[in-house]
N, C-alpha and C positions, 0 to 999 in steps of 0.2 A: 655067622659078616667075619672076613677075615679080613690081616692087611695090616700096615700100617698108620699107627695114626696119625690124623695132616700136622699142619705144623703149626705154634702156634699163627703166625703171619696167616697163614694158608685161613687157619678159620677167626680171623681179623676181618680177611676181606672178604671173607664169605657170609656173616654177619652186618657188615656194611653193603655187601650189594643190596642184602633183605630188605631193613632200613631203608633203602632209596625204592626200592621196589613198592612197597608197602606203604609209605609215601605216598608216590607218587598214581597203584592204585587205588586209593583214597581208605584204608583200611583203617592205618596209621594217622592219626587225624590233632588239628593243637586247638586246645583253646579253652573252657571248663565241664566237665563231666565228672556227674554224682559218679563217685563208683561206687560196688558193693554194702560194705566196707563202712559209705556214707561220707566217704573223704574228696576235694574236688580237686582232685587232676586235674592238669596245665592239658592231657597229653587219652588218646582214648584207644586203643586195637581193638578194629571190630573185623574178626576173622570171616561173618559172616558172611560181607563183602568181597570176596577173592568167589563174586557171582556170577563170572561167566570160564567157557574151555579152557579160555587162553592164562586168565587171572591161577584157574585150580591146577595145573599143570606147570604152572611155572612155579605157585607152591608148592607143590608136592615133588619140586627139581631138588628143589632150596633144603623140605625135609629129607630127602636121599641123595642128597650131598652133604646134610649135616650126617646122620647115620651110619656111616662107610668113614668120614672124619674121624667118627670120632674111635673108630672101634669096635662098637658097642656088639656082645653075640646075642641072636635071640633065636629063639625057631617057629614063630607066630604073630602078627600082625591081627590086634582088636583096635576096634572099633566102638568107642562108646556110644551110644543114641545118648545127643541127633546127630551136632556138631561133625560127631570122631567119626562116621558113614562115612560119611564123605572124603573127612581126608584121610581116612584108614585107605580104604579102597584105592586112591590115586597115589597112593606114595605104595601100598603093593608096584602099583604100574608100575611106578618106576623105580621103584629097585629091580623089578625084574628084566626093565629096562638096560636096565645098569649091571645085568648078570646077578642080580641078589634074589630070586627066584623065590619066595616065600608064599608062605600060605594067609589068608586071610579070613576072621568072623567079625562078627559087632550081634550083640547084639537088640531083641522089641524092649520096648519100655513095656508092653505089655503083656501076660504067654495069649499066645497063640491057641484056640484051643482045636484045631481043624490042621487037614497038610497036616506036614508034618508038624506041625504042636511046638512048644516050647519058648522061651525063654532067645535063644539062643542060633545063631543062622549063618549057615559060611561049612568052615573047613573045622574037625572039630577041635579045641580046644586042646593042650595036647603041650609038653616041656617050656619051653620061658614062653611070655607071653612078656610082648611089647606092646603100650597099651598109645592108642596117636589119638595127642583131641588139640586144642591150639591154643589153654593156656591154665595155667593151674589158680583158679585163686580165691582157694581153700583146697584142700584135703579130701569134699566131701563124695564127689561126681571120681576121686582115683578110691577112695577106703569103698564105692558101691560096684564097681569095673572090678575089683581085689577081692574082692564078697561070690561073684561071677563064676571067674576065671576057679575060687579055689574050688568053690562048688561042682566044677566037674572037674575035678582031679589035676589043674595045669599050676603049673608057677605066675604070679605074678613077678615079672623083672622086673620094667624099665619102664620109663614116660617118654616119648616124644610131645615136644613142644614146642610154637613157633619161637613166642617172647616169653622172658619172665622179667618180670615186673621189679625186682628185686626188692621189693618191699616184703613190712613189718603184715603178718597176717594182725584176723579180731580173736580173742574171746571171749563169750557174753558181751558184745558189743566194748572191748578192752586190747590196744596197744599189746604184743606182744612182741618177745622180742628176738622172733624170725622169719622164716616167710614162708608161704607152703608149698617153695621146691624145698626148703630145709626141712620141712617136715614129713615131705617124703618122701627126701632119700633118710633120713636119719631115725623118724617111726617109724614110717611104715616101710620102711629100708629097701627103696626101690632107685632104681638109676635116673638122673633122668636127662635128656642131650634135649638142649635149647637152642634154635640156631641163630638168635640174637636174644639180648637180655637191656637190661635199661642202661647199662655201663656202657655195649655201643650204642644208642641211642643219640646218648650224650657225646659221645664219641662223631655221629652222625652231625650233630650243630654244632661242635667245634667248631669244626674242617667245611662246613658249607655256605656256602653268606646266603643263599636264599631262605635258608629257612634258622639262622644265627642268631634271631633277634625270636624265638620260641625258648635258646637255654635256658634264658637265667631261670626263665619259671622252675622250666622242668629241670635244675641243678637244685636251687629252693626247696624242690619232693622234695627230691632222691635224700636231701640235706637234713628234711624232716621223717620221712617216711623213711628212707632207707634200710638194709643192711647189708652187712660184709663176711661174705662167702672166708671170711681169709680167721674172721674169730670163730674159739669157742665159745657157741650163745647157751649149754645146753640146753638144746628142747626134748621138752618131757613129753 
C-alpha cells in the first residue's frame, strides 16, 4: 500500500469519528464490566455487535481508512476464526473499493477432511500477511495466527484492530508493565494498526457533554491499569 501517511490531526479525527460510531451502535458501552483479566472496567467494547450490513460496512470503512492512513505495506489479508473472518472479508472488499485490492484468506478451527480439505480457505498465504481482528486482549490469538501463517510459508507482518485498550496485560494472574499491543509489537515483531485507542475515548468523553459523566471512571481506570507507549518498559 503506497502513499504518504495521514497527518496526526486526520488520524485523531478518524479515531474520534470511530469512537462516536461505536457508541451510537451500542458496541461501546459504559457501566461495570468484568474483563478476562478479572478487572472491573467502566466500559466494554464488543465488536460482535456490529451485527448488520450497514454497521459492518461502515466498520470496514474505518479499518480501510486507518490502514491507508498508516502507510502500512502488506500483501495479503488474513481473518482468524471466528470474528476475524467477516472482519477480514469486509475490509478486503472496502480496500478494493478504494483501489487497494489484496487477496484474502482465513482459517477453520478444525481441519476439513473432505472437499479441498485443510485448515486454510481462500487465497494462498504468501508474502507479508496482515491479520485483521477486533482487539488484542492477550497475545494468544495472534500467536495462533502467526503459527498458521509461518507453517504456510508466509510472513506474519502486521495486525489491524479496532480498539487498543492501552492497558496492562496479565501473566499468571498478575499485572505486567506492558500491554498486549506492546507485546505483539516488541516480542512478536508485528506492526499494529489500531483505528482508535483508549486515549481517543478519553478525548471524546472530555469534549462531549452527553457522555462526560463517564469521564472520571474511565480516567481512573486508565490511571490504574494504563500503559505509556512513550516509555521503554522492556517487554520480555
